[in-house]
Structures are given as C-alpha cells and as structure tokens.
C-alpha positions, 0 to 999 in steps of 0.5 A: 644104422642108428648106431653107425650114425651115432658113431659118425656124429661122435667121431665128427664131434671129436674130429676123429677120422678112420680110413678103411681103404688099404691105399689110405693110411689106416688111421691118421690123427694129427694134433689138430685131430683131423686126418691128413692122408698120404698121396693127396695134395692140399690147398690152403682153402682146405680142398684135397686132390688125388691125381689118378691117371688122366683125372684128379679127384677133388674133395674137402679135407677132414679138417674143413668138414670138421669145422663146417659141422654136419653137411646138409647140402652140396651144390655140385658143379656141372659135368663138362664145365671148366674150372680154374685153380682157385675158382668156385667148384660149388658150395657146401652147406652145413648146419653152421654155414655155407662155404664155397668149394674152390678148385685146387687145379685148372681143368675140365669137370668130367664127373661129379659124385652123384651120392652127395645129392641124397647123402651130403653127410658123406663129406663128414663121414668119409671126406677122402673116400665116399665124400669126394665132390668132383673129378677134374681132367687137369689142363696144367699138371704143374699146378699140383706142385703149388699145393701142400703135401700131407706134412705141410698141410698138417702143420698149416692146419695146426698153425691155423687152429692155434691162430684162432 
C-alpha cells in the first residue's frame, strides 16, 4: 500500500497518468504531461463528461488534478438536484487551493461517487475511472456538442500552460 501511494504521488508530481481499462487509452501523455482520453468531452474549466446511455458521468480532468495537487476533500452535490451548464456541482479542496467544479452539462444529478467521501485522492490517482464525481441525466444532449474533443482539449491545455 505504501509503495502504491508513493508511486501515485510520484506519478502525480510528474503529471503522468496510466489508465487500466480496455475502453480507455492504455497510456496517454501529451506535451503538457497530462492524459486526455478518447471518448470523453471536455470543458474549458477542465471537467470531463462521458455520455453513457441515459446518463453522463462527470469528473475533473487529469490536467486539472495535476494543477490542484493532492486532493483532500470533495464537496459532492445532492442526488436529485439539478445543475445547469457552467453551474456549480460542488468543490474540490487540495493542499494548494479550493476549486469549484462546474457542470459541463444541464440536467438532474442521479448519482454521486460515494468513494470520494473516504478517499478524495481517487481524483488524483484515477481521475477518469475511480475518481468520477457525479452522474447527470442530461436534459439537453446538444450541449455536448459545445464541449471540446480530446485533440481540442489537449491543444487547449498546452496553450493554457504556455500562457502561464
């Protein structure tokens, strides 16, 4: 366990991510050293969304978690509530800062990730798998078209990092 935590911390410090599920890219690294996965849509505020049938899973990107540092607390939304695109879903608190999590889509919150209460660091170690934040039943599927695809998002991250 200690070795796994050390490896996760080291990977986070180097801003490297390895995905283990077959439906995700096995290893993805861009010039900005964060993984951007196919099959997801991304917002300019660094949230990702994966449309899965009637619901969409939402989380923060590897790029975002890398900038936040070690996540120590996640303020989760209430199941049954509604969110609007660009509206607050909650917040992520790290050792560096607290950051609002904005919804990339409008809809009803149908589930939240209960694992994040006890293990908020899942956002760092597995931002696209175990570290998802909520599931939303979209009320306007066309909003997904306004989000960036993987290539657009990777370029966006590189340009954003170059500007800072």
